[in-house]
C-alpha positions as CSV (number, residue, x, y, z in Angstrom):
1,M,-40.1,-1.1,7.0
2,E,-36.6,-2.3,7.1
3,V,-35.2,-5.4,9.0
4,Q,-31.7,-6.5,9.9
5,Y,-30.2,-9.9,9.6
6,F,-27.0,-11.4,10.9
7,C,-25.5,-13.5,8.1
8,R,-23.1,-16.4,8.7
9,L,-20.9,-17.9,6.0
10,R,-19.1,-21.2,6.5
11,P,-16.9,-22.6,3.7
12,L,-17.7,-26.3,2.9
13,G,-14.0,-26.9,2.3
14,E,-11.1,-25.2,0.6
15,Y,-12.0,-22.0,-1.1
16,F,-10.4,-19.6,-3.6
17,I,-11.2,-15.9,-3.6
18,G,-9.4,-13.9,-6.3
19,G,-7.7,-10.6,-5.8
20,E,-5.2,-8.2,-7.4
21,K,-2.4,-10.6,-6.9
22,T,-4.2,-13.4,-8.8
23,F,-3.5,-11.8,-12.2
24,D,-1.1,-9.7,-14.1
25,F,-2.7,-6.6,-15.6
26,W,-1.3,-4.5,-18.4
27,G,-2.3,-2.2,-21.2
28,S,-5.1,0.4,-21.4
29,K,-7.8,-2.3,-21.7
30,G,-6.9,-3.8,-18.4
31,S,-6.6,-7.3,-19.8
32,A,-5.3,-10.0,-17.6
33,K,-3.2,-13.2,-17.5
34,S,-2.5,-15.6,-14.7
35,N,0.7,-15.6,-12.7
36,Y,2.6,-18.8,-12.1
37,F,1.8,-18.5,-8.4
38,I,-1.9,-17.8,-7.8
39,H,-2.9,-17.0,-4.3
40,S,-6.4,-16.9,-2.8
41,E,-7.3,-14.1,-0.5
42,E,-8.0,-15.2,3.0
43,E,-11.1,-13.0,3.5
44,I,-14.0,-12.3,1.3
45,S,-14.3,-8.8,-0.2
46,Q,-17.3,-6.6,0.4
47,A,-18.0,-6.4,-3.4
48,T,-18.1,-10.2,-3.6
49,I,-20.6,-10.3,-0.7
50,L,-22.8,-7.7,-2.4
51,G,-22.9,-9.9,-5.6
52,M,-23.7,-13.0,-3.6
53,I,-26.6,-11.4,-1.6
54,R,-28.1,-9.9,-4.8
55,F,-28.0,-13.4,-6.3
56,V,-29.7,-14.9,-3.2
57,I,-32.5,-12.3,-3.4
58,L,-33.2,-13.1,-7.0
59,K,-33.1,-16.9,-6.3
60,K,-35.5,-16.6,-3.4
61,N,-37.9,-14.6,-5.6
62,D,-37.6,-16.9,-8.6
63,L,-36.1,-14.0,-10.7
64,L,-32.9,-15.6,-11.9
65,S,-32.3,-15.1,-15.6
66,D,-32.9,-18.2,-17.6
67,G,-31.1,-17.3,-20.8
68,W,-32.6,-15.5,-23.8
69,N,-36.1,-15.8,-22.6
70,D,-35.9,-13.5,-19.5
71,R,-37.0,-10.2,-20.9
72,G,-40.0,-10.1,-18.7
73,K,-37.9,-10.5,-15.6
74,K,-35.6,-7.5,-16.2
75,E,-37.8,-4.9,-14.7
76,Q,-38.6,-7.1,-11.6
77,Q,-34.9,-7.7,-11.1
78,K,-34.3,-3.9,-11.0
79,V,-36.9,-3.6,-8.3
80,F,-35.4,-6.3,-6.1
81,I,-31.6,-5.7,-6.6
82,G,-31.3,-2.5,-8.5
83,A,-30.1,-2.0,-12.0
84,N,-26.3,-2.2,-11.5
85,G,-23.6,-3.6,-9.3
86,F,-21.0,-1.5,-7.5
87,T,-18.2,0.4,-9.2
88,I,-16.2,3.4,-8.0
89,D,-17.7,6.5,-9.6
90,S,-17.3,9.8,-7.8
91,S,-19.9,11.4,-10.1
92,Q,-22.6,9.0,-8.9
93,K,-24.2,10.3,-5.7
94,T,-26.4,7.3,-4.9
95,Y,-26.4,3.6,-5.5
96,D,-29.6,1.6,-5.5
97,Y,-29.6,-2.1,-4.7
98,G,-33.4,-2.5,-4.6
99,K,-34.6,-4.3,-1.5
100,L,-31.0,-4.5,-0.1
101,K,-30.2,-1.3,1.8
102,N,-26.9,-1.9,3.6
103,I,-24.1,-4.4,4.2
104,S,-21.8,-4.3,7.3
105,P,-18.1,-5.2,7.1
106,V,-17.4,-8.9,6.8
107,F,-15.6,-10.1,9.9
108,V,-14.2,-13.5,11.1
109,Y,-16.0,-15.0,14.0
110,E,-14.9,-17.6,16.6
111,G,-18.3,-19.0,17.5
112,D,-20.3,-15.9,18.2
113,E,-17.3,-13.8,19.1
114,L,-16.2,-11.1,16.6
115,L,-12.6,-10.9,15.6
116,L,-11.1,-7.6,14.3
117,H,-7.8,-7.2,12.5
118,A,-5.4,-6.4,15.3
119,P,-4.6,-2.6,15.1
120,L,-1.2,-2.0,13.4
121,N,-0.1,0.0,16.4
122,H,-0.1,-3.2,18.5
123,K,3.3,-4.0,20.0
124,T,3.7,-7.7,19.2
125,Y,6.4,-8.5,21.7
126,W,7.7,-7.4,25.1
127,E,11.0,-8.2,26.8
128,D,11.5,-9.6,30.3
129,E,14.3,-8.6,32.6
130,N,16.6,-11.2,30.9
131,K,15.9,-9.6,27.5
132,K,13.8,-12.5,26.4
133,S,11.0,-11.7,24.0
134,H,7.4,-12.8,24.7
135,K,4.3,-12.2,22.6
136,N,1.7,-9.8,24.0
137,K,-1.5,-11.8,24.5
138,K,-3.6,-8.6,24.7
139,Y,-3.7,-5.5,22.6
140,M,-0.8,-3.2,23.7
141,P,-0.5,0.0,21.6
142,F,2.9,1.6,21.0
143,H,4.0,4.3,23.3
144,M,4.1,7.5,21.3
145,C,6.6,10.3,21.9
146,Q,7.2,13.7,20.5
147,T,10.0,14.1,18.1
148,G,9.9,17.8,17.2
149,Y,7.9,19.9,14.7
150,S,6.9,19.6,11.1
151,D,7.6,22.1,8.4
152,M,4.2,23.7,9.3
153,G,5.1,24.0,12.9
154,Q,3.0,21.1,14.1
155,I,4.2,18.6,16.7
156,T,5.2,15.2,15.3
157,Y,5.1,11.8,17.0
158,V,6.7,8.4,16.5
159,P,6.2,5.1,18.3
160,E,9.0,5.0,20.9
161,D,9.0,1.3,21.4
162,F,8.7,0.0,17.9
163,V,11.3,-2.6,17.1
164,A,11.9,-3.0,13.3
165,K,12.9,-6.7,13.5
166,D,9.6,-7.5,15.2
167,G,7.7,-5.8,12.4
168,L,3.9,-5.1,12.6
169,C,1.2,-7.4,13.8
170,Y,-1.1,-9.0,11.2
171,D,-3.1,-11.2,13.6
172,F,-6.6,-10.9,14.8
173,M,-8.0,-9.4,18.0
174,K,-11.2,-10.4,20.0
175,L,-13.5,-7.4,20.2
176,N,-14.8,-8.1,23.7
177,D,-11.5,-8.5,25.6
178,E,-8.8,-7.5,23.1
179,E,-7.1,-10.9,23.2
180,I,-4.7,-11.4,20.2
181,I,-5.4,-14.5,18.1
182,D,-2.7,-15.7,15.8
183,R,-3.7,-15.6,12.1
184,S,-2.3,-19.2,11.7
185,D,-4.9,-20.3,14.2
186,V,-7.7,-19.1,11.9
187,F,-6.6,-19.8,8.4
188,Q,-4.8,-22.7,6.8
189,K,-3.3,-22.9,3.3
190,Q,-3.3,-25.7,0.8
191,I,-1.0,-25.5,-2.3
192,R,-2.0,-27.4,-5.4
193,T,-0.2,-27.7,-8.8
194,R,-2.4,-27.3,-11.8
195,V,-2.0,-27.4,-15.6
196,S,-3.0,-24.4,-17.7
197,K,-4.9,-25.2,-20.8
198,N,-5.8,-21.7,-21.8
199,S,-2.4,-20.2,-22.5
200,A,-0.6,-20.3,-25.9
201,E,1.8,-22.8,-24.3
202,D,0.4,-25.3,-21.8
203,G,2.3,-25.2,-18.6
204,F,2.1,-25.7,-14.8
205,F,1.1,-23.2,-12.2
206,K,0.6,-23.3,-8.5
207,R,-2.6,-22.3,-6.8
208,T,-2.9,-21.6,-3.1
209,Y,-6.3,-22.3,-1.5
210,Q,-7.5,-21.3,1.9
211,F,-9.3,-23.1,4.7
212,L,-11.0,-21.8,7.8
213,K,-10.1,-23.9,10.8
214,K,-12.8,-25.5,12.9
215,G,-14.9,-23.1,15.0
216,Y,-14.4,-20.1,12.7
217,S,-16.7,-18.6,10.2
218,F,-17.4,-15.3,8.4
219,G,-20.2,-13.0,9.5
220,F,-21.8,-9.8,8.6
221,Y,-25.1,-7.8,8.9
222,I,-27.5,-6.8,6.2
223,T,-30.4,-4.4,6.2
224,M,-33.3,-5.3,3.9
225,E,-36.8,-4.1,3.1
226,E,-39.1,-6.4,5.1
227,D,-40.9,-7.6,1.9
228,W,-37.7,-8.7,0.2
229,C,-38.8,-12.3,0.1
230,P,-42.0,-14.3,1.0
231,E,-39.9,-16.6,3.1
232,T,-38.0,-13.8,4.9
233,T,-35.3,-16.2,6.0
234,V,-32.4,-18.2,4.7
235,K,-31.1,-21.3,6.4
236,D,-28.3,-23.5,5.3
237,E,-28.4,-22.1,1.7
238,I,-25.5,-23.3,-0.5
239,V,-23.9,-20.3,-2.3
240,Y,-20.9,-20.1,-4.6
241,M,-18.2,-17.4,-4.7
242,G,-14.8,-16.9,-6.2
243,Q,-12.9,-18.8,-8.8
244,E,-13.9,-22.4,-9.3
245,K,-17.2,-21.5,-7.5
246,S,-16.1,-22.3,-4.0
247,A,-19.1,-23.5,-1.9
248,F,-20.3,-21.8,1.3
249,V,-23.2,-22.4,3.6
250,L,-25.2,-19.2,4.2
251,S,-27.7,-18.6,7.1
252,F,-29.7,-15.6,8.1
253,E,-30.7,-14.7,11.7
254,R,-32.9,-11.7,12.4
255,K,-30.8,-9.6,14.7
256,D,-30.0,-5.9,15.2
257,R,-26.4,-4.8,14.5
258,A,-24.4,-3.8,17.6
259,E,-22.2,-0.7,17.5
260,L,-18.5,-1.5,17.4
261,K,-16.4,0.0,20.2
262,L,-12.7,-0.4,20.9
263,G,-10.5,0.7,23.8
264,T,-11.3,2.6,27.0
265,E,-10.9,6.1,28.4
266,A,-7.3,5.2,29.3
267,D,-6.5,5.1,25.6
268,K,-7.2,8.8,25.1
269,N,-4.5,11.4,24.7
270,P,-4.8,15.2,25.0
271,D,-2.7,15.8,21.8
272,Y,-4.3,13.4,19.4
273,Q,-7.2,10.9,18.7
274,V,-6.6,7.4,17.4
275,Y,-8.8,6.2,14.6
276,Y,-8.9,2.5,13.8
277,I,-9.9,1.4,10.2
278,A,-12.4,-1.4,10.7
279,S,-12.8,-2.3,7.1
280,D,-10.8,-1.7,3.9
281,S,-11.3,2.0,3.1
282,Y,-10.8,4.3,0.1
283,I,-9.8,7.9,0.8
284,E,-10.7,9.9,-2.3
285,D,-8.3,12.8,-1.7
286,F,-5.5,11.9,0.7
287,S,-4.2,15.5,0.6
288,L,-7.3,16.6,2.6
289,V,-6.3,14.5,5.6
290,K,-2.5,14.7,5.4
291,N,-2.2,17.8,7.6
292,M,-4.8,16.5,10.1
293,I,-2.6,13.6,11.2
294,C,0.5,13.6,13.3
295,Y,1.3,9.9,12.6
296,A,-0.2,6.9,10.8
297,I,0.5,3.2,10.5
298,I,-1.2,2.0,7.4
299,E,-1.1,-0.9,4.9
300,K,-2.6,-0.6,1.4
301,K,-4.5,-3.0,-0.7
302,S,-5.3,-2.9,-4.4
303,Y,-8.8,-3.4,-5.6
304,R,-10.1,-3.6,-9.2
305,F,-13.6,-2.7,-10.1
306,L,-15.2,-3.1,-13.5
307,T,-16.3,0.1,-15.2
308,L,-18.2,0.7,-18.4
309,Q,-16.7,3.0,-20.9
310,T,-19.6,4.2,-23.1
311,G,-19.3,4.9,-26.8
312,N,-21.6,6.1,-29.5
313,N,-23.3,2.8,-29.6
314,Y,-23.2,-0.6,-27.9
315,A,-20.5,-1.9,-30.1
316,E,-18.2,0.9,-29.1
317,S,-18.8,0.5,-25.4
318,R,-16.6,-1.8,-23.4
319,R,-16.1,-3.0,-19.9
320,M,-12.8,-2.0,-18.3
321,S,-11.1,-2.7,-15.0
322,E,-9.5,0.1,-13.0
323,R,-7.3,-0.3,-9.9
324,F,-7.8,1.7,-6.7
325,Q,-5.6,1.8,-3.6
326,F,-7.5,1.1,-0.4
327,V,-6.3,1.5,3.2
328,K,-6.4,-2.0,4.7
329,A,-8.4,-2.9,7.8
330,G,-6.3,-2.6,11.0
331,S,-4.6,0.6,9.9
332,V,-4.5,3.5,12.4
333,F,-4.4,7.2,12.1
334,Y,-3.3,9.6,14.9
335,V,-5.4,12.6,14.3
336,R,-4.4,16.0,15.8
337,N,-6.6,17.1,18.7
338,G,-9.4,19.4,17.5
339,M,-9.4,17.9,13.9
340,G,-11.3,14.7,14.6
341,E,-14.6,16.0,13.1
342,A,-12.8,17.4,10.0
343,F,-11.0,14.0,9.6
344,K,-14.3,12.1,9.8
345,T,-15.9,14.4,7.3
346,A,-13.1,13.9,4.8
347,F,-13.0,10.2,5.4
348,S,-16.7,9.3,5.5
349,E,-19.0,12.2,4.5
350,T,-18.4,12.5,0.8
351,D,-20.9,11.0,-1.6
352,L,-18.4,8.2,-2.7
353,S,-17.6,7.4,1.0
354,R,-21.3,7.0,1.7
355,A,-21.7,4.7,-1.3
356,L,-18.7,2.6,0.0
357,Q,-20.1,2.5,3.5
358,Q,-23.4,1.2,2.1
359,I,-21.7,-2.1,1.1
360,G,-19.3,-2.3,4.1
361,F,-16.2,-0.4,3.1
362,N,-14.9,2.8,4.8
363,Q,-15.8,1.9,8.4
364,M,-13.7,3.3,11.2
365,I,-13.7,3.5,15.0
366,R,-12.2,6.0,17.3
367,I,-10.2,4.1,19.9
368,G,-11.3,5.0,23.4
369,E,-14.5,6.8,22.5
């Protein structure tokens, strides 16, 4: 039997979560060096959450490795958390994480209220009769207009009221009433100067830490086998993530995951369907969806996953990092009418997509459905 938990994470102070911009990568081995400016990610990646939950499972079952004398625990560890962590491998059809079956996307919460990334088709400002700009306090999608036909004879669209100087919106949006929340109301930065002792020449570098402001937390759902732990609960557990082992407080609450819905019937259009990307997503073959869409507003984000390049023996095997381009949460696709099912199949029905969904990536919502 499987059970679901709502998990809440609260940082105990400043935190530092590394990302692609944290390091410079070069060479075939994917080696790395620090930049002068090192920036923490604001949000926690799904892969980081996976590693943290697997650690908690081992800790609660007294299965953490204790150095060289842990040979007897190896097989038990595989039962509870699986044999391997996550990496992108299109040849691998299933991923086994033992007692852990599924992780939802990680979202920011204001109290118990879920915040989504504001859709990138949100019109940030509106003008009054005196041409004075005001911020839209609610989600207001761009008005799309036809511009002609593509080389394949398909109708094309563009946002008629997009203003380049206003840019795109990178704020948050409350799920229940679509109120826009400024990103600066959620996160706060702290810049510190540090001394590098590991480089050939000692020098200074700047590190940007993140804070969550009061009233905000991270939250996500997990699905576990009911016998994952004798205690079957976690309350105010201290866990560490990211560089410098940033401390967070983790609590579980047994609770079923609610379906995410966005928009109303009024958001529907006879010529296209709008799909909102709810969590960072990897599209294995973008050429498969290119002709299905009449417009898209997307941002990309680089992820690196460790891979094992096997050789003839252990000495010839090595761990490597490989970079992948993901579509960021908040991106939107305008899918041509009649192609919605084909788009969903290409986006989420491949073996790799299912593996990504298992740990919270590749989640999307049709606006107005």
